[in-house]
N, C-alpha and C positions, 0 to 999 in steps of 0.2 A: 839172257843168268837170269836177271834178276825175278822174270817174271816166270819163268818154272821153279827158283827156290820159292816162290809166294806161295805156287797150285803146289808143294809137298806140305808146306805147313801147314795150307786150309784143312782145316778138319771137315768131315765126311758129316751130312745130314744128321746123321743118325747118332756117330759121335758126339756131333756138337747138341742134340736134341738131350741126351743122357748126362751130358755134365750143366746141360742148362738148367737144365729138370733137377738134381742134386741142388744146384744153387737156388733155386727159387723153393725148394723144400727146407733146406738152411734158413732162409729169410723169412718165411711163414711163421718156421719153428719161433725163432726168435723174438719175430714181430710178435707174437700170440705170447710170449711168455712176459713180454713190456706191456702189452694191454690189458694183461689179465682177463677176467671175466666182460669182455665186450658187449655193446649190446645188438640187436640184430642185423641195423644199416651198416654200422660200424665193421661188423664183419664181413657184410657182403661190400662195402667198398674195399678192405683191407683182399679178399679174393679175389676182386673185376681186376686189381691191379699188377697184383703177383700172377693169378693163376687163369687169366683170362686174358688180358693186355701183353703179360710175358711170353708165354707160348705163341697169340695171336702176330706179336710184334717179328718173332725168330722166324716165324713159315712165312712171313709177307718176304722179308732180306732176304732168304732164303728161296721162295716162290716155292714153297710146300705147302701140302694140308691139311689139316690137324682131322678130317672126318666130318668137317662143317659141311652136310651138304646131304639130301632127301630123292630118294629116287623109292623105286616098287618092293626092291631089295630089305632097304632101311624102315619101309614103314609096316612090311609082313613080319621081318623081325620086331621089329618094335612092340608089335599088336600080341604077339610068342611071350616074349620075354615078358612083357608087363604082366598078362594073364598069370604068366607062370610064377611069379614071386606077390601077386596080390596074395592069394592065403597066408603066406609066411608071415607078410608085416600086418596083418590082420591077427593073430596068433600072438605074434611078437608084440602088438600094441598094450596085450592083455597081463603079460607079466610081471609083478611088482616091480624087479629092477629096472628093464627100458622105461614104464610110468613113474618111475621118481625121478629118472633124467630129462623126459621129455615132458612137456615141451621145454626148447633149450631157451627158448624166450617168451616171457609171458605174454598171453596173447586168449583172446577170446572166443570160443565156436562161431559168436553172434557171426552172420557174414560180412556184413559193415569196417567190423575190426578184423576180420581173418583174412579178407581179403590182399591188405597190402601187405598183411605179414607172409603170406603167400608167392606175392609179388617177390620182394626180399628174399625169402625161403629160394625160388627159382632164381636169381643169380645167383645166388651159391653155389646151388648143385650147375648149372650149367657153368661154373668157372671149375667147379671142382673136375667136372666130365671129362674140360677141355682140355686141363690139365694131366691127369689122371690115365683117362683113358685117349685123349686128344695125342697129347704130345709122348706120353711113353707108354702106348700102345698102337694106334692106326697110324700115328706118326710115323714111327720106326717097323714099318710090319716088315721091311726087306728082314730084319731079325726074323721073320717067320714065327711059329705059332708060341714058341719060347717069351715074348713080347710081351702076353697075357700076364706072365707071374713078373713083373717089373712091377706095378703100381700096387699088387698086394701087398708087399713087403714095404713102401713109401708108406701110404696108408698106417698103417698099422701102429709104425711108429711117431705116426704122426698125431694118432687118435688113441692113446693109451688110455686117456680118463675118461673111455665111454664105459658103458657097462660090460663087465667080462663076456656074459653070453651073445652081446653086440658083436664084442672083439673078435670071440671067438670065431663066427659065423660071416664076417668082412671076408675073408681070408677065401673062403670060396664062393662067396658072392662076388667077390671085384674078379675071381679067374672067370666066373661065369659072366659076367660084364664085360667085359675085356674080350670071350673067346667069340659073343653076337657082336661086338661093334669090329672087333678082326673081323670075320667074317663078310660083317655087312659092309668093312669101308665106309664106316659113319657112326657117329658118337649118338645118335637121334635114341635108337635102343636104352642106349643108359641112361640118357638125361630125361626121360621121359619117366623108365622103372625107377629112377632115385626121385627123382620128383615125386611122382606118384607116393614111394613110398615116406619121404619126411612130411610131406602134409598130412597125410594118415595118421603117423605117428603125434605129430600135435595136435589133431581136429579133432581125433576119437578121444 
């Protein structure tokens, strides 16, 4: 009887993913408010703890996957998505409101200075995509295509301080990234596209 009662009380993977995703979002925002304007590596450490390790440990405990996989379909969709978004990043990098916001952390375009900067950015991107597209999209693909609509809402709430034009475009971009990852069963396309965009915005 006790075992059956426990089985009834145990939340499904989809439910616990959504609940855990909400908890991580609240903690991330509270940590952001407490930390204020943090440096690149402080931000990378925070995101790695909450958005990389947080979902990763949960997936390991449940024996589930978060889209950390690479196959032919994922590689093809990665190339297509990167090629599609590249022109938008190039145009966006020339807008005054966007240029006033980036780079978010001071750096130099010189390779020796920018390379460590790019590594820190990659950690942030990998963590963000593991959370937004891994835990809250590919990880809950049982919900069907509507799973791609979860992360845009959370992202907008957490990044309200970004330039209005970027925030406005982030919704459709998030849906696009989520849809490609959902079809790929992998977060590789959004990791590459997001990372490419962030690096370009800081470097150009």
